[in-house]
mmCIF file of the protein (N, C-alpha, C, O) and its ligand, coordinates in Angstrom:
data_MODEL
# 
_entry.id   MODEL 
# 
loop_
_entity.id 
_entity.type 
_entity.pdbx_number_of_molecules 
1 polymer     1 
2 non-polymer 1 
# 
_entity_poly.entity_id                      1 
_entity_poly.type                           'polypeptide(L)' 
_entity_poly.nstd_linkage                   no 
_entity_poly.nstd_monomer                   no 
_entity_poly.pdbx_seq_one_letter_code       MSADVVCGKCGSVIHTMKMLKSVKDALRSTNNRCPVCGAALNPSDFSVSATKR 
_entity_poly.pdbx_seq_one_letter_code_can   MSADVVCGKCGSVIHTMKMLKSVKDALRSTNNRCPVCGAALNPSDFSVSATKR 
_entity_poly.pdbx_strand_id                 A 
# 
loop_
_entity_poly_seq.entity_id 
_entity_poly_seq.num 
_entity_poly_seq.mon_id 
_entity_poly_seq.hetero 
1 1  MET n 
1 2  SER n 
1 3  ALA n 
1 4  ASP n 
1 5  VAL n 
1 6  VAL n 
1 7  CYS n 
1 8  GLY n 
1 9  LYS n 
1 10 CYS n 
1 11 GLY n 
1 12 SER n 
1 13 VAL n 
1 14 ILE n 
1 15 HIS n 
1 16 THR n 
1 17 MET n 
1 18 LYS n 
1 19 MET n 
1 20 LEU n 
1 21 LYS n 
1 22 SER n 
1 23 VAL n 
1 24 LYS n 
1 25 ASP n 
1 26 ALA n 
1 27 LEU n 
1 28 ARG n 
1 29 SER n 
1 30 THR n 
1 31 ASN n 
1 32 ASN n 
1 33 ARG n 
1 34 CYS n 
1 35 PRO n 
1 36 VAL n 
1 37 CYS n 
1 38 GLY n 
1 39 ALA n 
1 40 ALA n 
1 41 LEU n 
1 42 ASN n 
1 43 PRO n 
1 44 SER n 
1 45 ASP n 
1 46 PHE n 
1 47 SER n 
1 48 VAL n 
1 49 SER n 
1 50 ALA n 
1 51 THR n 
1 52 LYS n 
1 53 ARG n 
# 
loop_
_struct_asym.id 
_struct_asym.entity_id 
A 1 
B 2 
# 
loop_
_chem_comp.id 
_chem_comp.type 
_chem_comp.mon_nstd_flag 
ALA 'L-peptide linking' y 
ARG 'L-peptide linking' y 
ASN 'L-peptide linking' y 
ASP 'L-peptide linking' y 
CYS 'L-peptide linking' y 
GLY 'peptide linking'   y 
HIS 'L-peptide linking' y 
ILE 'L-peptide linking' y 
LEU 'L-peptide linking' y 
LYS 'L-peptide linking' y 
MET 'L-peptide linking' y 
PHE 'L-peptide linking' y 
PRO 'L-peptide linking' y 
SER 'L-peptide linking' y 
THR 'L-peptide linking' y 
VAL 'L-peptide linking' y 
ZN  non-polymer         . 
# 
_pdbx_entity_nonpoly.entity_id   2 
_pdbx_entity_nonpoly.name        ? 
_pdbx_entity_nonpoly.comp_id     ZN 
# 
_pdbx_nonpoly_scheme.asym_id         B 
_pdbx_nonpoly_scheme.entity_id       2 
_pdbx_nonpoly_scheme.mon_id          ZN 
_pdbx_nonpoly_scheme.ndb_seq_num     1 
_pdbx_nonpoly_scheme.pdb_seq_num     101 
_pdbx_nonpoly_scheme.auth_seq_num    101 
_pdbx_nonpoly_scheme.pdb_mon_id      ZN 
_pdbx_nonpoly_scheme.auth_mon_id     ZN 
_pdbx_nonpoly_scheme.pdb_strand_id   A 
_pdbx_nonpoly_scheme.pdb_ins_code    . 
# 
loop_
_atom_site.group_PDB 
_atom_site.id 
_atom_site.type_symbol 
_atom_site.label_atom_id 
_atom_site.label_alt_id 
_atom_site.label_comp_id 
_atom_site.label_asym_id 
_atom_site.label_entity_id 
_atom_site.label_seq_id 
_atom_site.pdbx_PDB_ins_code 
_atom_site.Cartn_x 
_atom_site.Cartn_y 
_atom_site.Cartn_z 
_atom_site.occupancy 
_atom_site.B_iso_or_equiv 
_atom_site.pdbx_formal_charge 
_atom_site.auth_seq_id 
_atom_site.auth_comp_id 
_atom_site.auth_asym_id 
_atom_site.auth_atom_id 
_atom_site.pdbx_PDB_model_num 
ATOM   1   N  N  . MET A 1 1  ? 141.831 151.007 84.176  1.00 0.00 ? 1   MET A N  1 
ATOM   2   C  CA . MET A 1 1  ? 141.661 152.450 84.353  1.00 0.00 ? 1   MET A CA 1 
ATOM   3   C  C  . MET A 1 1  ? 141.164 152.730 85.764  1.00 0.00 ? 1   MET A C  1 
ATOM   4   O  O  . MET A 1 1  ? 140.309 152.016 86.288  1.00 0.00 ? 1   MET A O  1 
ATOM   5   N  N  . SER A 1 2  ? 141.700 153.755 86.357  1.00 0.00 ? 2   SER A N  1 
ATOM   6   C  CA . SER A 1 2  ? 141.190 154.205 87.640  1.00 0.00 ? 2   SER A CA 1 
ATOM   7   C  C  . SER A 1 2  ? 141.015 155.714 87.576  1.00 0.00 ? 2   SER A C  1 
ATOM   8   O  O  . SER A 1 2  ? 141.543 156.386 86.690  1.00 0.00 ? 2   SER A O  1 
ATOM   9   N  N  . ALA A 1 3  ? 140.265 156.222 88.534  1.00 0.00 ? 3   ALA A N  1 
ATOM   10  C  CA . ALA A 1 3  ? 139.996 157.652 88.544  1.00 0.00 ? 3   ALA A CA 1 
ATOM   11  C  C  . ALA A 1 3  ? 140.230 158.195 89.937  1.00 0.00 ? 3   ALA A C  1 
ATOM   12  O  O  . ALA A 1 3  ? 139.739 157.641 90.921  1.00 0.00 ? 3   ALA A O  1 
ATOM   13  N  N  . ASP A 1 4  ? 140.973 159.266 90.018  1.00 0.00 ? 4   ASP A N  1 
ATOM   14  C  CA . ASP A 1 4  ? 141.217 159.910 91.293  1.00 0.00 ? 4   ASP A CA 1 
ATOM   15  C  C  . ASP A 1 4  ? 140.227 161.049 91.490  1.00 0.00 ? 4   ASP A C  1 
ATOM   16  O  O  . ASP A 1 4  ? 140.054 161.899 90.616  1.00 0.00 ? 4   ASP A O  1 
ATOM   17  N  N  . VAL A 1 5  ? 139.586 161.052 92.642  1.00 0.00 ? 5   VAL A N  1 
ATOM   18  C  CA . VAL A 1 5  ? 138.718 162.169 92.989  1.00 0.00 ? 5   VAL A CA 1 
ATOM   19  C  C  . VAL A 1 5  ? 139.542 163.147 93.812  1.00 0.00 ? 5   VAL A C  1 
ATOM   20  O  O  . VAL A 1 5  ? 140.021 162.807 94.894  1.00 0.00 ? 5   VAL A O  1 
ATOM   21  N  N  . VAL A 1 6  ? 139.707 164.350 93.303  1.00 0.00 ? 6   VAL A N  1 
ATOM   22  C  CA . VAL A 1 6  ? 140.591 165.326 93.916  1.00 0.00 ? 6   VAL A CA 1 
ATOM   23  C  C  . VAL A 1 6  ? 139.767 166.449 94.534  1.00 0.00 ? 6   VAL A C  1 
ATOM   24  O  O  . VAL A 1 6  ? 138.867 167.000 93.900  1.00 0.00 ? 6   VAL A O  1 
ATOM   25  N  N  . CYS A 1 7  ? 140.089 166.776 95.777  1.00 0.00 ? 7   CYS A N  1 
ATOM   26  C  CA . CYS A 1 7  ? 139.410 167.878 96.463  1.00 0.00 ? 7   CYS A CA 1 
ATOM   27  C  C  . CYS A 1 7  ? 139.724 169.187 95.759  1.00 0.00 ? 7   CYS A C  1 
ATOM   28  O  O  . CYS A 1 7  ? 140.883 169.513 95.502  1.00 0.00 ? 7   CYS A O  1 
ATOM   29  N  N  . GLY A 1 8  ? 138.664 169.933 95.451  1.00 0.00 ? 8   GLY A N  1 
ATOM   30  C  CA . GLY A 1 8  ? 138.873 171.206 94.789  1.00 0.00 ? 8   GLY A CA 1 
ATOM   31  C  C  . GLY A 1 8  ? 139.384 172.286 95.722  1.00 0.00 ? 8   GLY A C  1 
ATOM   32  O  O  . GLY A 1 8  ? 139.813 173.346 95.267  1.00 0.00 ? 8   GLY A O  1 
ATOM   33  N  N  . LYS A 1 9  ? 139.344 172.032 97.018  1.00 0.00 ? 9   LYS A N  1 
ATOM   34  C  CA . LYS A 1 9  ? 139.781 173.027 97.996  1.00 0.00 ? 9   LYS A CA 1 
ATOM   35  C  C  . LYS A 1 9  ? 141.271 172.894 98.278  1.00 0.00 ? 9   LYS A C  1 
ATOM   36  O  O  . LYS A 1 9  ? 142.019 173.869 98.198  1.00 0.00 ? 9   LYS A O  1 
ATOM   37  N  N  . CYS A 1 10 ? 141.688 171.687 98.608  1.00 0.00 ? 10  CYS A N  1 
ATOM   38  C  CA . CYS A 1 10 ? 143.069 171.503 99.043  1.00 0.00 ? 10  CYS A CA 1 
ATOM   39  C  C  . CYS A 1 10 ? 143.888 170.693 98.053  1.00 0.00 ? 10  CYS A C  1 
ATOM   40  O  O  . CYS A 1 10 ? 145.108 170.594 98.183  1.00 0.00 ? 10  CYS A O  1 
ATOM   41  N  N  . GLY A 1 11 ? 143.224 170.116 97.070  1.00 0.00 ? 11  GLY A N  1 
ATOM   42  C  CA . GLY A 1 11 ? 143.964 169.409 96.038  1.00 0.00 ? 11  GLY A CA 1 
ATOM   43  C  C  . GLY A 1 11 ? 144.383 168.003 96.400  1.00 0.00 ? 11  GLY A C  1 
ATOM   44  O  O  . GLY A 1 11 ? 145.127 167.363 95.657  1.00 0.00 ? 11  GLY A O  1 
ATOM   45  N  N  . SER A 1 12 ? 143.912 167.514 97.536  1.00 0.00 ? 12  SER A N  1 
ATOM   46  C  CA . SER A 1 12 ? 144.285 166.171 97.943  1.00 0.00 ? 12  SER A CA 1 
ATOM   47  C  C  . SER A 1 12 ? 143.456 165.132 97.202  1.00 0.00 ? 12  SER A C  1 
ATOM   48  O  O  . SER A 1 12 ? 142.291 165.364 96.877  1.00 0.00 ? 12  SER A O  1 
ATOM   49  N  N  . VAL A 1 13 ? 144.063 164.001 96.942  1.00 0.00 ? 13  VAL A N  1 
ATOM   50  C  CA . VAL A 1 13 ? 143.324 162.888 96.358  1.00 0.00 ? 13  VAL A CA 1 
ATOM   51  C  C  . VAL A 1 13 ? 142.523 162.235 97.468  1.00 0.00 ? 13  VAL A C  1 
ATOM   52  O  O  . VAL A 1 13 ? 143.079 161.679 98.415  1.00 0.00 ? 13  VAL A O  1 
ATOM   53  N  N  . ILE A 1 14 ? 141.227 162.313 97.336  1.00 0.00 ? 14  ILE A N  1 
ATOM   54  C  CA . ILE A 1 14 ? 140.349 161.839 98.395  1.00 0.00 ? 14  ILE A CA 1 
ATOM   55  C  C  . ILE A 1 14 ? 140.001 160.380 98.204  1.00 0.00 ? 14  ILE A C  1 
ATOM   56  O  O  . ILE A 1 14 ? 139.916 159.609 99.161  1.00 0.00 ? 14  ILE A O  1 
ATOM   57  N  N  . HIS A 1 15 ? 139.806 160.023 96.975  1.00 0.00 ? 15  HIS A N  1 
ATOM   58  C  CA . HIS A 1 15 ? 139.295 158.686 96.718  1.00 0.00 ? 15  HIS A CA 1 
ATOM   59  C  C  . HIS A 1 15 ? 139.800 158.243 95.358  1.00 0.00 ? 15  HIS A C  1 
ATOM   60  O  O  . HIS A 1 15 ? 139.802 159.012 94.397  1.00 0.00 ? 15  HIS A O  1 
ATOM   61  N  N  . THR A 1 16 ? 140.219 157.015 95.295  1.00 0.00 ? 16  THR A N  1 
ATOM   62  C  CA . THR A 1 16 ? 140.607 156.461 94.008  1.00 0.00 ? 16  THR A CA 1 
ATOM   63  C  C  . THR A 1 16 ? 139.624 155.365 93.645  1.00 0.00 ? 16  THR A C  1 
ATOM   64  O  O  . THR A 1 16 ? 139.463 154.375 94.359  1.00 0.00 ? 16  THR A O  1 
ATOM   65  N  N  . MET A 1 17 ? 138.984 155.571 92.528  1.00 0.00 ? 17  MET A N  1 
ATOM   66  C  CA . MET A 1 17 ? 137.979 154.618 92.089  1.00 0.00 ? 17  MET A CA 1 
ATOM   67  C  C  . MET A 1 17 ? 138.631 153.588 91.182  1.00 0.00 ? 17  MET A C  1 
ATOM   68  O  O  . MET A 1 17 ? 139.322 153.924 90.220  1.00 0.00 ? 17  MET A O  1 
ATOM   69  N  N  . LYS A 1 18 ? 138.399 152.350 91.508  1.00 0.00 ? 18  LYS A N  1 
ATOM   70  C  CA . LYS A 1 18 ? 138.943 151.292 90.673  1.00 0.00 ? 18  LYS A CA 1 
ATOM   71  C  C  . LYS A 1 18 ? 138.235 151.262 89.329  1.00 0.00 ? 18  LYS A C  1 
ATOM   72  O  O  . LYS A 1 18 ? 138.824 150.966 88.289  1.00 0.00 ? 18  LYS A O  1 
ATOM   73  N  N  . MET A 1 19 ? 136.979 151.573 89.390  1.00 0.00 ? 19  MET A N  1 
ATOM   74  C  CA . MET A 1 19 ? 136.206 151.655 88.159  1.00 0.00 ? 19  MET A CA 1 
ATOM   75  C  C  . MET A 1 19 ? 135.546 153.022 88.134  1.00 0.00 ? 19  MET A C  1 
ATOM   76  O  O  . MET A 1 19 ? 135.387 153.676 89.165  1.00 0.00 ? 19  MET A O  1 
ATOM   77  N  N  . LEU A 1 20 ? 135.177 153.427 86.967  1.00 0.00 ? 20  LEU A N  1 
ATOM   78  C  CA . LEU A 1 20 ? 134.505 154.713 86.871  1.00 0.00 ? 20  LEU A CA 1 
ATOM   79  C  C  . LEU A 1 20 ? 133.087 154.584 87.426  1.00 0.00 ? 20  LEU A C  1 
ATOM   80  O  O  . LEU A 1 20 ? 132.231 153.889 86.879  1.00 0.00 ? 20  LEU A O  1 
ATOM   81  N  N  . LYS A 1 21 ? 132.887 155.272 88.515  1.00 0.00 ? 21  LYS A N  1 
ATOM   82  C  CA . LYS A 1 21 ? 131.559 155.335 89.085  1.00 0.00 ? 21  LYS A CA 1 
ATOM   83  C  C  . LYS A 1 21 ? 131.192 156.801 89.169  1.00 0.00 ? 21  LYS A C  1 
ATOM   84  O  O  . LYS A 1 21 ? 131.971 157.675 88.790  1.00 0.00 ? 21  LYS A O  1 
ATOM   85  N  N  . SER A 1 22 ? 130.010 157.056 89.665  1.00 0.00 ? 22  SER A N  1 
ATOM   86  C  CA . SER A 1 22 ? 129.649 158.451 89.817  1.00 0.00 ? 22  SER A CA 1 
ATOM   87  C  C  . SER A 1 22 ? 130.400 159.051 90.999  1.00 0.00 ? 22  SER A C  1 
ATOM   88  O  O  . SER A 1 22 ? 130.717 158.361 91.967  1.00 0.00 ? 22  SER A O  1 
ATOM   89  N  N  . VAL A 1 23 ? 130.674 160.329 90.904  1.00 0.00 ? 23  VAL A N  1 
ATOM   90  C  CA . VAL A 1 23 ? 131.374 161.005 91.992  1.00 0.00 ? 23  VAL A CA 1 
ATOM   91  C  C  . VAL A 1 23 ? 130.543 160.966 93.263  1.00 0.00 ? 23  VAL A C  1 
ATOM   92  O  O  . VAL A 1 23 ? 131.089 160.945 94.366  1.00 0.00 ? 23  VAL A O  1 
ATOM   93  N  N  . LYS A 1 24 ? 129.248 160.957 93.116  1.00 0.00 ? 24  LYS A N  1 
ATOM   94  C  CA . LYS A 1 24 ? 128.385 160.899 94.298  1.00 0.00 ? 24  LYS A CA 1 
ATOM   95  C  C  . LYS A 1 24 ? 128.633 159.635 95.101  1.00 0.00 ? 24  LYS A C  1 
ATOM   96  O  O  . LYS A 1 24 ? 128.627 159.659 96.331  1.00 0.00 ? 24  LYS A O  1 
ATOM   97  N  N  . ASP A 1 25 ? 128.852 158.525 94.397  1.00 0.00 ? 25  ASP A N  1 
ATOM   98  C  CA . ASP A 1 25 ? 129.130 157.286 95.104  1.00 0.00 ? 25  ASP A CA 1 
ATOM   99  C  C  . ASP A 1 25 ? 130.448 157.370 95.855  1.00 0.00 ? 25  ASP A C  1 
ATOM   100 O  O  . ASP A 1 25 ? 130.586 156.840 96.957  1.00 0.00 ? 25  ASP A O  1 
ATOM   101 N  N  . ALA A 1 26 ? 131.410 158.041 95.247  1.00 0.00 ? 26  ALA A N  1 
ATOM   102 C  CA . ALA A 1 26 ? 132.699 158.190 95.911  1.00 0.00 ? 26  ALA A CA 1 
ATOM   103 C  C  . ALA A 1 26 ? 132.568 159.088 97.130  1.00 0.00 ? 26  ALA A C  1 
ATOM   104 O  O  . ALA A 1 26 ? 133.182 158.833 98.166  1.00 0.00 ? 26  ALA A O  1 
ATOM   105 N  N  . LEU A 1 27 ? 131.778 160.128 97.005  1.00 0.00 ? 27  LEU A N  1 
ATOM   106 C  CA . LEU A 1 27 ? 131.636 161.061 98.113  1.00 0.00 ? 27  LEU A CA 1 
ATOM   107 C  C  . LEU A 1 27 ? 130.848 160.462 99.263  1.00 0.00 ? 27  LEU A C  1 
ATOM   108 O  O  . LEU A 1 27 ? 131.013 160.853 100.418 1.00 0.00 ? 27  LEU A O  1 
ATOM   109 N  N  . ARG A 1 28 ? 130.004 159.524 98.937  1.00 0.00 ? 28  ARG A N  1 
ATOM   110 C  CA . ARG A 1 28 ? 129.189 158.924 99.986  1.00 0.00 ? 28  ARG A CA 1 
ATOM   111 C  C  . ARG A 1 28 ? 130.078 158.237 101.032 1.00 0.00 ? 28  ARG A C  1 
ATOM   112 O  O  . ARG A 1 28 ? 129.747 158.209 102.218 1.00 0.00 ? 28  ARG A O  1 
ATOM   113 N  N  . SER A 1 29 ? 131.189 157.693 100.585 1.00 0.00 ? 29  SER A N  1 
ATOM   114 C  CA . SER A 1 29 ? 132.081 157.000 101.505 1.00 0.00 ? 29  SER A CA 1 
ATOM   115 C  C  . SER A 1 29 ? 132.806 157.962 102.424 1.00 0.00 ? 29  SER A C  1 
ATOM   116 O  O  . SER A 1 29 ? 133.346 157.550 103.451 1.00 0.00 ? 29  SER A O  1 
ATOM   117 N  N  . THR A 1 30 ? 132.827 159.231 102.071 1.00 0.00 ? 30  THR A N  1 
ATOM   118 C  CA . THR A 1 30 ? 133.484 160.217 102.925 1.00 0.00 ? 30  THR A CA 1 
ATOM   119 C  C  . THR A 1 30 ? 132.494 161.220 103.487 1.00 0.00 ? 30  THR A C  1 
ATOM   120 O  O  . THR A 1 30 ? 132.885 162.297 103.936 1.00 0.00 ? 30  THR A O  1 
ATOM   121 N  N  . ASN A 1 31 ? 131.214 160.871 103.464 1.00 0.00 ? 31  ASN A N  1 
ATOM   122 C  CA . ASN A 1 31 ? 130.172 161.758 103.997 1.00 0.00 ? 31  ASN A CA 1 
ATOM   123 C  C  . ASN A 1 31 ? 130.191 163.126 103.330 1.00 0.00 ? 31  ASN A C  1 
ATOM   124 O  O  . ASN A 1 31 ? 129.932 164.145 103.970 1.00 0.00 ? 31  ASN A O  1 
ATOM   125 N  N  . ASN A 1 32 ? 130.497 163.138 102.048 1.00 0.00 ? 32  ASN A N  1 
ATOM   126 C  CA . ASN A 1 32 ? 130.523 164.383 101.276 1.00 0.00 ? 32  ASN A CA 1 
ATOM   127 C  C  . ASN A 1 32 ? 131.517 165.402 101.830 1.00 0.00 ? 32  ASN A C  1 
ATOM   128 O  O  . ASN A 1 32 ? 131.359 166.609 101.646 1.00 0.00 ? 32  ASN A O  1 
ATOM   129 N  N  . ARG A 1 33 ? 132.533 164.898 102.503 1.00 0.00 ? 33  ARG A N  1 
ATOM   130 C  CA . ARG A 1 33 ? 133.544 165.797 103.040 1.00 0.00 ? 33  ARG A CA 1 
ATOM   131 C  C  . ARG A 1 33 ? 134.922 165.341 102.601 1.00 0.00 ? 33  ARG A C  1 
ATOM   132 O  O  . ARG A 1 33 ? 135.176 164.164 102.345 1.00 0.00 ? 33  ARG A O  1 
ATOM   133 N  N  . CYS A 1 34 ? 135.792 166.324 102.529 1.00 0.00 ? 34  CYS A N  1 
ATOM   134 C  CA . CYS A 1 34 ? 137.182 165.995 102.301 1.00 0.00 ? 34  CYS A CA 1 
ATOM   135 C  C  . CYS A 1 34 ? 137.792 165.555 103.624 1.00 0.00 ? 34  CYS A C  1 
ATOM   136 O  O  . CYS A 1 34 ? 137.775 166.329 104.581 1.00 0.00 ? 34  CYS A O  1 
ATOM   137 N  N  . PRO A 1 35 ? 138.327 164.350 103.713 1.00 0.00 ? 35  PRO A N  1 
ATOM   138 C  CA . PRO A 1 35 ? 138.892 163.894 104.984 1.00 0.00 ? 35  PRO A CA 1 
ATOM   139 C  C  . PRO A 1 35 ? 140.199 164.599 105.330 1.00 0.00 ? 35  PRO A C  1 
ATOM   140 O  O  . PRO A 1 35 ? 140.682 164.493 106.457 1.00 0.00 ? 35  PRO A O  1 
ATOM   141 N  N  . VAL A 1 36 ? 140.762 165.306 104.385 1.00 0.00 ? 36  VAL A N  1 
ATOM   142 C  CA . VAL A 1 36 ? 142.038 165.974 104.613 1.00 0.00 ? 36  VAL A CA 1 
ATOM   143 C  C  . VAL A 1 36 ? 141.823 167.369 105.182 1.00 0.00 ? 36  VAL A C  1 
ATOM   144 O  O  . VAL A 1 36 ? 142.375 167.699 106.232 1.00 0.00 ? 36  VAL A O  1 
ATOM   145 N  N  . CYS A 1 37 ? 141.030 168.188 104.506 1.00 0.00 ? 37  CYS A N  1 
ATOM   146 C  CA . CYS A 1 37 ? 140.832 169.567 104.953 1.00 0.00 ? 37  CYS A CA 1 
ATOM   147 C  C  . CYS A 1 37 ? 139.481 169.748 105.632 1.00 0.00 ? 37  CYS A C  1 
ATOM   148 O  O  . CYS A 1 37 ? 139.220 170.807 106.203 1.00 0.00 ? 37  CYS A O  1 
ATOM   149 N  N  . GLY A 1 38 ? 138.612 168.732 105.582 1.00 0.00 ? 38  GLY A N  1 
ATOM   150 C  CA . GLY A 1 38 ? 137.358 168.789 106.316 1.00 0.00 ? 38  GLY A CA 1 
ATOM   151 C  C  . GLY A 1 38 ? 136.281 169.604 105.653 1.00 0.00 ? 38  GLY A C  1 
ATOM   152 O  O  . GLY A 1 38 ? 135.217 169.804 106.239 1.00 0.00 ? 38  GLY A O  1 
ATOM   153 N  N  . ALA A 1 39 ? 136.521 170.082 104.451 1.00 0.00 ? 39  ALA A N  1 
ATOM   154 C  CA . ALA A 1 39 ? 135.533 170.899 103.785 1.00 0.00 ? 39  ALA A CA 1 
ATOM   155 C  C  . ALA A 1 39 ? 134.379 170.039 103.305 1.00 0.00 ? 39  ALA A C  1 
ATOM   156 O  O  . ALA A 1 39 ? 134.578 168.954 102.759 1.00 0.00 ? 39  ALA A O  1 
ATOM   157 N  N  . ALA A 1 40 ? 133.173 170.538 103.515 1.00 0.00 ? 40  ALA A N  1 
ATOM   158 C  CA . ALA A 1 40 ? 132.010 169.890 102.946 1.00 0.00 ? 40  ALA A CA 1 
ATOM   159 C  C  . ALA A 1 40 ? 131.927 170.294 101.484 1.00 0.00 ? 40  ALA A C  1 
ATOM   160 O  O  . ALA A 1 40 ? 131.945 171.480 101.156 1.00 0.00 ? 40  ALA A O  1 
ATOM   161 N  N  . LEU A 1 41 ? 131.839 169.316 100.622 1.00 0.00 ? 41  LEU A N  1 
ATOM   162 C  CA . LEU A 1 41 ? 131.974 169.603 99.209  1.00 0.00 ? 41  LEU A CA 1 
ATOM   163 C  C  . LEU A 1 41 ? 130.836 168.994 98.415  1.00 0.00 ? 41  LEU A C  1 
ATOM   164 O  O  . LEU A 1 41 ? 130.296 167.942 98.757  1.00 0.00 ? 41  LEU A O  1 
ATOM   165 N  N  . ASN A 1 42 ? 130.496 169.679 97.361  1.00 0.00 ? 42  ASN A N  1 
ATOM   166 C  CA . ASN A 1 42 ? 129.557 169.138 96.396  1.00 0.00 ? 42  ASN A CA 1 
ATOM   167 C  C  . ASN A 1 42 ? 130.336 168.448 95.295  1.00 0.00 ? 42  ASN A C  1 
ATOM   168 O  O  . ASN A 1 42 ? 131.519 168.723 95.090  1.00 0.00 ? 42  ASN A O  1 
ATOM   169 N  N  . PRO A 1 43 ? 129.666 167.546 94.587  1.00 0.00 ? 43  PRO A N  1 
ATOM   170 C  CA . PRO A 1 43 ? 130.367 166.871 93.486  1.00 0.00 ? 43  PRO A CA 1 
ATOM   171 C  C  . PRO A 1 43 ? 130.997 167.838 92.499  1.00 0.00 ? 43  PRO A C  1 
ATOM   172 O  O  . PRO A 1 43 ? 132.013 167.519 91.881  1.00 0.00 ? 43  PRO A O  1 
ATOM   173 N  N  . SER A 1 44 ? 130.415 168.999 92.345  1.00 0.00 ? 44  SER A N  1 
ATOM   174 C  CA . SER A 1 44 ? 130.964 169.956 91.384  1.00 0.00 ? 44  SER A CA 1 
ATOM   175 C  C  . SER A 1 44 ? 132.270 170.573 91.881  1.00 0.00 ? 44  SER A C  1 
ATOM   176 O  O  . SER A 1 44 ? 133.007 171.188 91.112  1.00 0.00 ? 44  SER A O  1 
ATOM   177 N  N  . ASP A 1 45 ? 132.549 170.402 93.176  1.00 0.00 ? 45  ASP A N  1 
ATOM   178 C  CA . ASP A 1 45 ? 133.776 170.949 93.726  1.00 0.00 ? 45  ASP A CA 1 
ATOM   179 C  C  . ASP A 1 45 ? 134.960 170.016 93.529  1.00 0.00 ? 45  ASP A C  1 
ATOM   180 O  O  . ASP A 1 45 ? 136.107 170.385 93.780  1.00 0.00 ? 45  ASP A O  1 
ATOM   181 N  N  . PHE A 1 46 ? 134.673 168.832 93.087  1.00 0.00 ? 46  PHE A N  1 
ATOM   182 C  CA . PHE A 1 46 ? 135.728 167.861 92.889  1.00 0.00 ? 46  PHE A CA 1 
ATOM   183 C  C  . PHE A 1 46 ? 136.088 167.779 91.430  1.00 0.00 ? 46  PHE A C  1 
ATOM   184 O  O  . PHE A 1 46 ? 135.265 168.003 90.544  1.00 0.00 ? 46  PHE A O  1 
ATOM   185 N  N  . SER A 1 47 ? 137.329 167.455 91.209  1.00 0.00 ? 47  SER A N  1 
ATOM   186 C  CA . SER A 1 47 ? 137.711 167.109 89.858  1.00 0.00 ? 47  SER A CA 1 
ATOM   187 C  C  . SER A 1 47 ? 138.089 165.627 89.848  1.00 0.00 ? 47  SER A C  1 
ATOM   188 O  O  . SER A 1 47 ? 138.691 165.117 90.792  1.00 0.00 ? 47  SER A O  1 
ATOM   189 N  N  . VAL A 1 48 ? 137.733 164.973 88.794  1.00 0.00 ? 48  VAL A N  1 
ATOM   190 C  CA . VAL A 1 48 ? 138.033 163.562 88.660  1.00 0.00 ? 48  VAL A CA 1 
ATOM   191 C  C  . VAL A 1 48 ? 138.989 163.391 87.495  1.00 0.00 ? 48  VAL A C  1 
ATOM   192 O  O  . VAL A 1 48 ? 138.679 163.735 86.355  1.00 0.00 ? 48  VAL A O  1 
ATOM   193 N  N  . SER A 1 49 ? 140.124 162.867 87.799  1.00 0.00 ? 49  SER A N  1 
ATOM   194 C  CA . SER A 1 49 ? 141.098 162.633 86.752  1.00 0.00 ? 49  SER A CA 1 
ATOM   195 C  C  . SER A 1 49 ? 141.227 161.136 86.510  1.00 0.00 ? 49  SER A C  1 
ATOM   196 O  O  . SER A 1 49 ? 141.650 160.381 87.386  1.00 0.00 ? 49  SER A O  1 
ATOM   197 N  N  . ALA A 1 50 ? 140.868 160.739 85.350  1.00 0.00 ? 50  ALA A N  1 
ATOM   198 C  CA . ALA A 1 50 ? 140.963 159.329 85.007  1.00 0.00 ? 50  ALA A CA 1 
ATOM   199 C  C  . ALA A 1 50 ? 142.301 159.061 84.347  1.00 0.00 ? 50  ALA A C  1 
ATOM   200 O  O  . ALA A 1 50 ? 142.726 159.763 83.429  1.00 0.00 ? 50  ALA A O  1 
ATOM   201 N  N  . THR A 1 51 ? 142.936 158.042 84.837  1.00 0.00 ? 51  THR A N  1 
ATOM   202 C  CA . THR A 1 51 ? 144.233 157.692 84.279  1.00 0.00 ? 51  THR A CA 1 
ATOM   203 C  C  . THR A 1 51 ? 144.236 156.211 83.914  1.00 0.00 ? 51  THR A C  1 
ATOM   204 O  O  . THR A 1 51 ? 143.664 155.382 84.622  1.00 0.00 ? 51  THR A O  1 
ATOM   205 N  N  . LYS A 1 52 ? 144.857 155.910 82.855  1.00 0.00 ? 52  LYS A N  1 
ATOM   206 C  CA . LYS A 1 52 ? 145.010 154.509 82.463  1.00 0.00 ? 52  LYS A CA 1 
ATOM   207 C  C  . LYS A 1 52 ? 146.214 153.942 83.193  1.00 0.00 ? 52  LYS A C  1 
ATOM   208 O  O  . LYS A 1 52 ? 147.322 154.469 83.093  1.00 0.00 ? 52  LYS A O  1 
ATOM   209 N  N  . ARG A 1 53 ? 145.984 152.867 83.925  1.00 0.00 ? 53  ARG A N  1 
ATOM   210 C  CA . ARG A 1 53 ? 147.087 152.246 84.668  1.00 0.00 ? 53  ARG A CA 1 
ATOM   211 C  C  . ARG A 1 53 ? 147.116 150.760 84.362  1.00 0.00 ? 53  ARG A C  1 
ATOM   212 O  O  . ARG A 1 53 ? 147.968 150.039 84.883  1.00 0.00 ? 53  ARG A O  1 
HETATM 213 ZN ZN . ZN  B 2 .  ? 140.319 169.023 100.855 1.00 0.00 2 101 ZN  A ZN 1 
# 
């Protein structure tokens, strides 16, 4: 299972987690910003879609 962290502003997949971790950990790697649109985002601004692969 992996989980995609999707920017709530632009809809881009920012981070794909190999394992389910907290969104905060995922955001830490991008300095709490979307690398695509540059928006500073809170964890609540992201949606995480977990998919079985
Ligand atoms: Zn974005």
